[in-house]
N, C-alpha and C positions, 0 to 999 in steps of 0.2 A: 541588423543582421545581414541584410543583403550586401552591404558593403565590407563585411568581414571576410579576409581571405581564408580559403578552406584550410590552409596550413596552420593558421592560428587555431582553428577548432581541433586540430589533431595534435597539438603540442603536448608533450608529456607532462602530467601532473606530478608534483613532488610532495611527498608527505614525510614530515619530520618527526611525527609522534610515533614512538615505538612501543606504546602501550597495547597490550592485548585486551580484548573485551571479556573481562572476568565479572560476570554478573549478567543482569538482564540488559538487553540492548534492542530498543525499538528502532529498527532501521527502516527508513523509507527507501525501498529499493528503486522504484521508478514510478513515474507518472505516465499512464498509458492513455488517458483522456483528460484533456484535449491532447492531441498530437502536436508536437512542435512544428511550426511553420518554418519550412526551409526554402530559401530562395537562392537559385544558382543556375541560370539567371531567372527563370521563371519560377513562380512560387507554388509550393504543394502544401497541403494540409491547412489551407486557409478555413476560417469559420465565417459563415455568412451572417449578416446582421439579423438579429432576432432568433437565430437558431438556438433552441434551448440546449444548453451544454451541461453535462454533468462532469464530475471529477472522479476519475477511477485510478487506482494506485495499487501497488504490491507492497505490503508492510510485512516484515519478517522479523522475528526475534533472532538477532545474530549473536546473542549471548549464550551463556551456559546455565542460566537460571530463568524460571518462568517469570512472565509479566502478569501482574495482577492489578495493575492500575495503568490506564492509558488514555490519553486524549489525542485529538488531531485537529488542525486548523488549515482551511483553505482560504487564500486571499487572492484578489484580483488586483494587480497594480497597473496603473498607466505607465507606460514605458517611453523612453526617448528613441530616437532614430537608431541608436546603437543597441537597443534592447536592455537598457539600465532601468530598473524599477524607479519611479519618480514619487508617485503618491498613490494612495489607495483609490480604486475607482468607486463610484457611487451607483447605487441602483436607482430605479425611476422615482422613488420617494426621497432620495437624497441620503440614504444610509450607506455606510461604508459596505463594500462587497467583501465581507469577511464572514466565514462560516466556521465558528468555533464550537466543537463538540468535546466537552471534557469526559463524557460518560461512554467511551468506547468499550473499555474493560473495567470492571469493578466487581466488588464482592456482592453487590446487591443485584440479584437476578431481575427485580422489578424495575430497575433503572438502566442496566446494562444488558445487551444481548449476549455478551461474552464475559466470563469470569476470570479467564486466564489465557495466556498464549504461551505454550510450552517452547523450551529452548529449541531453536531451529525450525520452528513451525512458521507457516505463513498465515496471516489473518484471513479468515473465511476460506482457507485452502487455496487461495489464488487471487485473482483480481477482485477488488472490492470498491464499491462506490462510496464516496465520502457522504455520511449521513448527517442531516441537520434538521432539527424541528419535526422529527418523526418521519422523514422521507429523504430522498436523494437531495443533496445540495444542488441547486439548479441555478445557472447563470443565463440571462438573456441579454447577449451582449449588443453594444452599440459599435458603430465603425470606429477603428482605431487600432493602435499597437499596445499590446499587454504583456505582462510577465505574470503567469500563474505560479504562486508560491504555495506549496503544501508542506506542512511540518508535523511531526509527531512529538508529543511531550509526555514524559512520565518521570515521577520522583525516582523511580528505580533505574532509570536509564543511566548506564555507565560511559556511553560514547555519544555525546551530543553531536558530535561532528558530522554523523550520517543521518541526522534527523530531517534534514530540509532538502527538497529538490524544487527546481524551477524549470518551466518550460516557456518559450517565447512564442506567441501566437499573434497572428493578424487577423483582424475582423474586417470584412469587406462587404460593400453593397453588392447585391445581385439583381438581376433581371429574371423574371419568371412569368411566362405567359402560358396559362392553363386553357385547355379546351376539353368540353365535356358534351356528350350527346345522350339524350334520354327519350324514350317513348313517352308521349304526353299521358298516356294512361297509367304510367308507373310500372309497366311490366318489364321484367328483366329480358325476356324473349317474347316478341309479338307472335301471337297464334291466331288462326282463324281467317275468315274472309273479311273483306271491306278495306277502306283506306286506313292506313296507320300513320298518324300525325307524329312528328317528332320535333324537338327543339334542340339547337346547338347553342352553347354558351361559351363565349371567349372571355377570360378574366386576366387583368393584369395583376400579379401579385408580387411585384418586386419589393425590396426593403425601402425604397423611397420612390416617389412619383417619377414616371418617365412618360415620354411621348413617342409613339411609333408613327412612322411614315409608311403608308402603303402595306400595312400588316395584311397578309392574305390567309384566308382559311380555305382549305381544299377539301372538297366533299366528293365521295365516290359512291354510286349506288351500284351494287352487283347482285346477281342471282336471278331468281325467277319473279320478275316483277312485271305487271302489265303496264303500268306508268309510274312516274315519280315527277314531283314539282318541288320547287323551292320559291321562297318569298320574292326572288328576283328572276326566276326562270320557270316557264310553264312546262318544258320538257326536259326535265333533269335526267331522265333515263338515257335519252340520246346524247346528252352532253358527257355522259360518264361511260359510254360504251367502251369495251375493251380496256386499253390502258389510259384512256381519257380521264381526267378529273375536272370538276367544275370549281374554278377559283373565284373566291368572293373577297372583296376588300372589306376590312373590319374598320368601322368608325364612320366618321362624317368627313365630307370634302371640305377643305379650307385652303386659303392662300397662306403659305408659309415660307420661311427663309429656307433655302437649300444651300446657299453659300453666303459667307461674310468674311471679309478681310479682317484680320486680326488688328492690323494698324489704322485701318480706315473703315469704321462701321458703315459708312455710306456706299462702300463698294460692296454691294451684295446682289444676290439673285433671289427672287421669289418665284414660286410656282404652285400649282394646285396639288395637294397631296390628300389622301384619305388618312385622317388623323384619329388615333385612338390614345386616350389618356384617362387618368383617374377623375379628370373633370367631366367627362362624357359618361353619364348615367352611372357614376361611381366606379368606372373602370370595368363595367360588365356590359358586353354586346351580345345580342341574341340573334339567332336566325332560324326560321321555322320552315317546315317542309312535310311532305307526306309522300308515302308510296302506297300503291295499290298491288297486292299480290296477284300473281298469274294463277287463275284457278282452273286451268286447263289439265293440270295434273294434281295428283293428291300429295306428292312429295315436294311441293314447292318449297324453296328455301331462299332467303335473301339477306342482305347486309347493307348497312350504311356506315361508311368509315369516313372519318374527319381527322385533319392533321393541320398543324401550323405550316404554312407554306414558306414564308419568309417575310422580312421586314427590314426598314432602315432606321437609323437614328441620326440625330443632327447633333454635332459637337466637334470638339477638337481631337481628331484622330490622327494617327501617324500618316495616314495617306492624304491628309489636308496640309501637311508641312510643305511650305514653298521656299525654295531656296533661290536667292536673287544675287547675281554677280553685279557689284557696284564699281564703276570707273571712278577713281578719285586721283587727286594730285597730292603728294606728301609736302612736307615743309620745305624740302629742297627742289620742289618743282617737278618731280619725277611722276609719271603715270603709274599708278597702282591699281590693283583690284582687290576688292574685299568681298567676302561672302556673308550674306545675312539670311537668317531663317525666320519665317513666320509661321506660327501655328494657327492657321486659318480654321474657320468653321466650315464643315461641309457634311455631306451625308455619307453614311458607311452602311453597306449591306450585310445583313446577318442571315444565316439559315437556321440557327438554333439559338436558344437561350442558355442561361446558366443551369437550369434544372430541366432535363430533357424527358423525364420519365412521364410527364403530364402533357406532352405535346401532341398526343394523338388519342383518339377513343373510337369506340364502335358500338353499334347496336345491331341485333340479329332478329330474324323472324321466320316463321314458317307456317305453312297451312295447317299442318298437323303436328308433327314432332320435328324439332330442329335439333340435329345431333352436332354437339361441339364440346370440345375440351380445349383448354388453353393453358399457356405458362403465364401465370399472373405476376411472378417475381423471379428474377435471376440475380442471385447475390454471390459475392466471394467473401468468405470468412477467414480471417487471419489471426495470428498470434498463438498458435498452437506449439506444443513441444515438437521436437524434430521428428519424433516417431508418430505424430498425429494425435496424440493424447492431449489432455487438457481442455481449457475453454477458449473460445474465440475472444480476443480483445479489440478486434476492429472488423467492421463489416461495411462494405460498399456494394450498392446495387447498380444494375443497368440503368443508364440515364442519370446517375448521380455523379457529382464531381469527385475527384480524389484519386490518387495513385495508389498502386499496390506495393507491398514489401516482399522481398524474397523470402523463400522458406516454405514450409509446409502450409498449404492452404486447403480449405473444402469449398468446392463450388456447388451451390445448391439451387435447384429449380423448383419452385413452388408451382403446383398444378391444380386446376380446379375444374369441376364439371360446369359447363356453361350452356347445356342443352335445354330445351324447354320442358323436358320431363325428367325430374330428378330420379324417378324409378327406373329410368333407362340407364343400365350399368355399362361401363366401358372399361376394357382392358387397355393398358397404356405401357409405355416406356419412354425414357428420355436419353437421347444420344448427345454427350458432351464432345465437343470438338475444340481443343485448345491449341492454338497455333503460335509459335515464336516467330514473329516476322523477320527477326534478325537472322535466324539460323534456318528457318523454314522447317523446323521440327514440328510435327503434328502428333498430338495425342487424341485418341478417340476411345470413349467409353460409354457403353449403353447399360443403363441401370433403371431400376424402379423402386428403389427403397433407400433409406438413409439410416443405418443402424448406429452409426457413431459420428461425431465430429459436429453435428448440428442438432441442437435441442429444439422440440422433442425428437427423440429417434422415431423412425416411421418403418414399419413393416409394410410391404406391399398390399394394397387393397384396391379393388375396382373403384372407379369414380362414380358416384351416385349415392342414393339413399337406399340402404337395405341392411340386412344382418351381417353381410360380409362386405360392406362398401362404405366409403366415406366420400363426402362431396369435395373434399380437398385432401391433397397429399403433397409429398415432396420427395425428390431424389437427389442424391449428392455424390460426389467423387472427391477423392483426395488427389491433389497435384502438388508437385514441387516446383516452385517458380524460381528462375535465375533472373539476373538482371537483363532487361530488354523490353521489347514492345510486344504485346500478346493481343490476339483476338480470342475471345471466350464466346462460344456459341452453344446454345442448348436447343434441341429440336425434339418436340413432343410428337409421338406417333400413336395414333389410335390403333390398337392391334385387333380390334373387333371386326367382324365381317361388315358392320355398318361403316359407311364413309363419313369421314369428319367433314361437315359442310362449311367449316371455316377454317381451312388450313393455315391461313395467313397469320393467326395469332399463336401458331405453334412453334414459331421460331423467334428467338430472342438473342441478340448478341451484343457485345460491348468491346471496345478497344481500350486497353490500359498499359500505362507505363508501369514497369516494375523496377523498383529501386532497392538498394541495399541499405538498411539502417545499421550503422556501425554499433557494436556492443558499447555499453555504458558501464564504466567501472565506478562502482559507488563506494568501495572501500578497499585498501590494501592494509593489511594489519600484520604485526609481528605477533605471532601466538606465544612464542616461548616467554615463560614468565621469569621476572627477575632480571638481574644484570647480566650482561653477556660478557664472557672473557675467554681468553685462549685456555684450552684444557678443560673446559667445563664438560660435565657428564652428558648434559642434554645436548640435543642437536638444535640447530637453528630452524624454526618452523615459521613459515609465512602462509597467509590465507588471503585470497582476493575474493570479493564479491562482485559479481558482473551480471548485468541484465542485458539480454538481446531481445528486442521486440519480435525478432524473426525467428527466434529459437528460445522459448520461454524457459525451458529446463536446462539450457545450456550444453546439452549432450554433444553438439555439433562444433563447439568452440575448442580451439587448440591453444595451449598455454605454453609459452617458453620463458624460462627465468634465467637472468644473467646478473652477475655482480662485479663491482669494481670498475675503476676508470676504463678498463679495456674490455668490459662487458664480457666477462669469461662465463660461459654456461656453468650453472650450478649442478654439482653432482647430485644425482637422485631426484631431479625436479624436472617437471614438464610432462605434457601428455594431452590427450583429448578428453573432454567431458569432465565429470566430477573429479577424477583422479588428478587432473592437472591443476585444479583450483589451489592445491595445497603444495607447499614446497618445504621439504625436510633435508637439511644438509648439514655436515659437520663444520665446525670452526676451525679454520687453519691460520697460519701465521700471517698469510697474505691479507687476512680480513681485519687485522688489528687496526684500531682507531676508526676514523670515519669510513663507513663502507656502504655504498649506494647499491640497491638492489632493484632491478627493473623487471617487471612482468609485462610481457607482450601477448596480447590475445587477438587471435585471428579467427574470423567466422568462416563458415563453409563457402562462402562466396568471395573471399579475398579481402574483406574488410578488416582493418587492423587498428588496434588502439593499445596504448601502453601507459603504464604508471610507475612511478618511482617511489621507493621509500628509502630514507636514510637512516642507518642505525649506527650505534657506537659500540665497538667491541674493545675491552680493555685487554691489555698485555698482563701476562701473569707469569710469575717466576719467583725463585728463591735464591738470594745471594748468600754465599757462605764463605767464611774465613775463620782461621784459628790463630791464637796467640803462641808464643813460644812455651808458655807454662801450660798449654793444653786446654785452654778455655776456647770454646767453639761458639760462634754466633751465626745463627740462621736468621735472615731478614726476608720474610715472605711479603711480596709487594704486588698489588694489583693496580696498574697505572695506565694513564692514557699516553702512550708513546710507543713508537716502533723500536727505540734504542734499548739495548740490554742494560740491565742494572747490576751493579757489583758494589762490594764494601771492602775495606781494609781495617783490621783490628790488630792492636799490639798490646803488650802488657804495660801498665802504667808504673810509675816509680814507686819503690817502697815507701810506705808511710805517707803517701799522697792522700790528701783529704781526710786526715785523721781528726777525731775530735770535733766533728761537725755537727750542726744542729739541722734537723730535718723538718720539712713542713707536714702539717696533718691533713692536707687537703682542703681544709675548710677556711683557710686564710690565717690560721694559727700555725703553732709549732708543736711538735711532739716533745715530751719531757725528756730530759737527759741528753747526752751527746753520744754520737755514734762514729765508729771507725770501721771502714770496709775492710773485709778479709781479701778483697782482691779489686783492682781498678783495671779497666779495659778502655784503651783509647780507641776511638771509632772515627772513621772517615768514609763517607759514601762517595761514589764516583760522580754523582750529581744529586740534587734535591728536586722534589716536584711539590708544587703548591697543593693545598687541600682539594681544590677543584680538579686536579689531575690525578688524585689518588682515590680509589673506590674503597679499598681496605688494605691494611697492612699489619703485621705482627712480628715480634721477634721471640726467638728461643735462645737462652743463654744456657750452654751445657758445659758443666764443670765437675771435677772429682767431688764425690760425696763427702770426702774428708774435710773440705772447706767449711761445711756447715752453713753455708749461706742459706738465708730463708726470705730474703727480699731483694728485689732489684730496683735500682734507682738511676735516673739519667740526668746529667747536669752539664751545663756549659760553663758553670762557674760554681764549684762546690761550696764556696764561701757565702753563696747567697741562696736562701730558701726559696726566693722567688723564681730563680733559675734552675731549681732542683725539683723533680717530680718523681713520685712512686709510680713504678711500672708493674710490679708483680710483687705479691706478698704470699708466700707459701710455695716451697719447692716440691717437685714430684720426682719420683724415680724414673729413670731413663727407661724406655721400653726396649732400647737397643743394646744397652750396657748396664748391668746392675751396679757397677762401680761409679756410675754417673748420676748426677742430679740435673734437674731442668727447671729454670725459671722462665715461664712463658708470660707474654704480655701482649694483649691486643692494643693496637694503637689507633689513634684518631688524629685528623688534621693532615698536614703535609708530611713529607718524609723527614725523619729525624735529622737535623743539621749535624755536623761534626761536633763531637763532645765526648763525654766519658760515661761509662756505666760502672756503677758501685754496687758491689755484692756485699750486703750487710748480714752479719750472722746473729746479731742481738735481737731479742723479741721487741716488737713495737708496742707502743702503749695502745691499749684497747680502744676501739672506736665506739663512738655513741650510735644509738639506733636512729633511723631517719627522723627528721624534725617534722615531717608531714604526717598526717593520720586520717583515717577513714571518718567521714561524718555523713549524716542523713541516709544511712544504709537501708535498703528495702529489698525484699526477695518475694516473688509470687510465682505461682503455677501458671503455665501457658498451655496453649493447645498442643495436642500430640505428646504431652508428657515433658514439654520444655520447661525450664526453670529459669526465669529471667531476674537478674540482679542489677541494681542500680545504686550508685553512691556518689558522694561528693568528697572533696578533699580539704582539710584544713591545713594551711601551710603550703609550701611549694616543695614537691619531690625533686631531689637532686639527681643529676646523671648517676647512673648506676643503681638507683632505687627502681623497684618493680611493685606491681600490684599483684600479690599472691592470693590465689583463690584456692580454697580446699573444700571439697564436697565429699561427705562420708554417708554411705548408705546404712541401711539397718543391720547389715552383715558385718560392718566395720571396714569394708573396702573403701578406700580414699582415693579420689581423683584430685590432682593438683596441677595448676598451670600458673605460670608467670606471665603477666601481662605488662605492656608498655606503661610507664609511670603516668601517662596522660590519659589512659583509658578510664572511662567512668560507667561502664555497662559491660555486661557478660551475659551470654545465654547458653545454658547447659542443655545440649540437645536431648530431645525425648528418646532418641535411639539408644540412649545409655541409661534410661530410667525405666522403673517398673511401676505400672499403675497402683496407686494406692499406698506405695511405700514412702517412708519419711526419709528426708535428706537433710543432714546437718551442714550448715554453710558457715564458713569463716573467711572474711576477706580483710587483708592487711597490707600495710605499706611496709616493705622489707628492703633491706640492702643487700649487697653482694656478700656480706659477711654472715648473712643468716640472721641479722637482728631485725626485729619488727617493732613498729611503734604501736602505742595505744592512744585512743581506743581503737578496737577493730569492729568490723561489721559481723554480726552474727544472726542466723535465722534458722528455723526448721520449716521445711516446706514439704507438703504431701503432693507427690507427682500425680497428675490428672491426665489419663490418656484415653478415657472412654466415658460414655454416658451411662450412669448406673440407675437402676430402679426401673422407672416407667417405660412403656412403650405403647404405640397406638394400636387400637383393635376396633372391630366393628366398623370398618370404613364403609360409608355409603356415598354414592355419587348421584346427585340429583341434577337434571337438566334444567337451566333457567335462561331461556332466551338463547344468546349467543355464548353462553358460558356453562360449565359445570360448577356446582356447589358441592365440595367434599365436606362430610362431617365425620367425626370419629369420637371415640371415647378413649379414656387412659387406663391401661392395664399396669397396676403397680403404683409406685410412689413418684410424684413429680418433683421431689426435693432437689434432684440434680439435673432438672430440665429447665432451660431458660425460655425456649420457644420451639416451635415445630417447622419442619420443611416438607412440603409437599412436592415430590419429584415426579416427572412424567416423561413417557416416551412413547412412540408408535410401536415399539417392540416390547415384549415382555423381558424382564431383566432379573438377575439374582441381586443379592445384596452387594456383592463385590462390584457388580456392574451398574449400580444405581446412578443415574445421570444427574449428578449435582449441578451440571451447568444449566439444567432446565427444571427450575425449582421455583416455588412461591413460598415465601416464609411468613409466619404469623408474628404478631408483636409480642406474645408472651406465651407461657405454658397453658394459661387458662383460656386462651382462644383456640378453639378446636374446630374451626371451620375455615375453608379457604375457597377461593374462586380460581378456576382455570378456564381460559378462553378455549372455545371449541374450534378446531381448524376450519378455516373458510374454504378449503379446497381439498378435493379427493374424498375417498372413503376409507374406512378401516376402524381400527380399535386403538384406543389411547389407554396405556397402563399406568398405574399410579402406585406410589409407596409413600407413606407418612413416617418421617423419621424425626426422632428427638434430637435437639441440639443443646449442649450445656453451656454454662457461662463463659468458658474459655474457647468455644468454638468446635469442641469435638462433636462428631455426628454418630448417631446410632444407625448404621446403614440397614436398610430393610429391603426385601424383594417385593416385586409385584404379585407374587403369587402367595405370599404369607398373610398373616393376620393383619398386618398393617398395609396390605395392598388391596387394589381394587382395579377394575377396567371398565371402559365405557365405550360403545361403538359410536361412529358418526358417519355421516353421508351427505354429500353436496351434489346437487344437480348441476349439469353443464347445459347452458342454453346456447344451441348452435344455430338456431333458425331465426325467422322473423317473428316479431311479436304480433299477435293478431287480437283484436278487440272482440272478446266472445260474450260480451254482456248480453244476457237474454231475460232480464227481469222486467222488460217492458218500459224502462225509463231510458230516455236518451241521454246517457252519460258515458263519458270516456273514462279511461283508467285513471284513478286518483280523484274522481270527482264524487259527490254524494248525490243520491236522487233528491228531487225537491221535497217530497214528503217527509224526509227526515228532519228537516229545519223545524217543522211544526212540532214534531215529537219531542225534539231537544228543548224547544221553548217550554212545552208542557211540563217536562220534568223539572226544569229550573223553577217554575212557578210553584209547584207542589213542594219542592225542597225548601223554598223560601218561607211559605205558610207553616210547614212542620216546624222549622227553625224558630220561627216567632213563637209558636205555641210553646215549645219547650223552654224557651227563656222566659216566658210569663209564668211558668209553674212556681209554686212556692212563693206567691207574691207577698205573704205576711211577713211581718217583721220579727216574729218570734224565732226561737232557737230551733223550733221543730219544722223548719222548711223542707218541703218534700221535693228536692232537686233531682230531676230525672236523669240529667246527664252526668 
């Protein structure tokens, strides 16, 4: 990917499929995690080795029908240097890294969390994490280049072309040096008199082993201390006075290489360095010390701060490259100079590692009360809608790697009470300062709450423990980022009269690059149904689906639509936000034949992408001509050409084609001979093959006195093979009562030059279709639907149809003709009445109204509701982590197949019954069900027990009716430390049993064994009157 030119990434994509999405369409709109790695030239959005990674996506039903079955699959592919997937990656156990979950949406609430996804809706309402095995699908990556492929699948999906998305990611090794300091007695804040011992720990946490040279730890003692010492220095207090810090080398001294020539390993330099590696005490180094508080005052306060100072690494760095000029003589004896480069090994100095938020730490102390509040975390949250609504899809904190994206963001500062007395309450606020280093623009906001944008929302409270205070809080502000470099700073201020004794932890800042993510076009569709032609009543309608990680709802995107080779703007199209996503424009002559349409999408920051769809528009017209005898021919043609179409007709010779034999259309001949009452010679200006003709037809208009009743076309009237019947049965002209019309729809290409014959004699009667209905069945379905299925004996011919007739109890008949290949039909429940009988007939018929036998017949009673029984006397019993509901049945259960127990945290009417949160029984006889008690929060859960019949109809119930019930629940939140409060006199910790209980357990086992032996020995006789106790 790093070698791909950016212009290649912005090349227009061309779509040639002009089908609209009519049905359910599970579209994978975008992958938001992991983010795609982009290198130009430096890389962003890389993943660290071992960093647990989940897969987050936006899935939308882009069709016009609900999705009731859906699965998805995430796969991790090893890629080549150009980002092409090569093979599936493996996990640590050798299994393929593929997470296939077929149970995302289904009708079984015990298997799937969701039972349907409505047309236009987004799964889970927005971003969703791929689920697998009962939790988030998680990948722990090794170093390498990968392609993440995520796809949705459903039998209902009408457009598989938008089901798959891929992102390219690079996984890299990282270096992490962590430093930690703690009071040895475990105190968060040291209090009281006497020396306070502390321990500093430095840990190497990189993804692979690495060796540091002269890694330093800097320690600073400040505040009211009488003295301080460290393991390497007796007077640590003097060494850290004012701005001084005491620097300590981390590790052990060794002789190591500090330089080595790439081409000659013997050319090297060794020196003594303090070395730290995973081979030294498992990569953990400790330093101890102590401070003695100054007791001359009662409000003494002090701190010990530690931080990573710097370090060097030995390797092949850019600074080690050596370029040498070599003097040589070429083949002709000329002196020439060549340049050679050597990637030597040397030391390179660093001041920070790849993860900087753990490079410093602190501890505090005081004689009495230490007053301190601090910023524990500063984060930037992104991925919102342009108006700040929605949820974040990306978060980066101070000290964490990663660039920012343009658009609406929330900056959030988490604050906490760090004083020695949690009952001491502090007022506070946070001032955010955001500076664009490119434009020098500065934004300043002072806040002390976060009511939207960052969950959970937070109303201001004092810091501490009390009825109106919390020991933690957070404040946030919304900001709009543009492309550039920004510093983001948060300063916490204690507004109380008390002085914050540790102000250094009140300021946190970060510097971030902000980049623009281009919008991603996932699909461009032609919405207009059917074939497109000049003069059509409907307008051309297009719709584009686009996702912008910087503007999730797309309200800040601008759309422009253009068509044709000259990119002419399309009338009535374009705009900003949702209105611009669709384009509705009329069909004009310039659009005929192949017509490209390009949509260009521009984001609020100037990023631009475009996509093209190529459609086909048919020419349409009617060619007309008349003979001298007043016979007029109209040839209606829809064809694929810009050229106009015309015809010429003349009267044929008298007596021409008399006494001819006509074909019967089935390979035979009609009985008798026929003579036309008129012959029309016909010549088209040109002909078009069948693939260039969408539809065509002719009308032959003549004086009614001719008496013609059928129209034939021939290129040789002496041959039945070259003669065909076009129309049988004339109609009166709507424009002239003295005229008659013979009309004929045509198939194939344009008729070549030939003759039209108008015949007045009646034709021999035709036979009914040779195919007939077999294996017919009809049954009632859910919601009053009636479903019919059948087979066919024989093969229906062109012109045959499947005729369906449905008659209700009042004698009203519904009729529909289906294509001759159709073998099933569903009569919608919206047209039926519950409990009413419907008589059904299905037959194979032809265009002459003749139908074959046998036909399919049935009588079906429509079923739209559950009759008879309902649930009553519903009880709810708490059993551990679940509720057990029991009920009895009121009325008959003959029409009940099973029961559904539906529940919600809000009461509901029968119309509002939440069918997506239900538990089903296996049969009508099972009248108990278990519902899990919520594990968080407090409140009341409301229930309703509803009957379900054999076809899936539901008897909806309210939570307040006879079939309803409710149950309260409450969960405690543990926000503090766990303390061992055992007071029974036994020295046991949580989870252990006192020693005396083992003797008691043993005694119970012995008694049970003796009692069992006694019972088994009863009735020892062999007679039939044994007295068995058990």
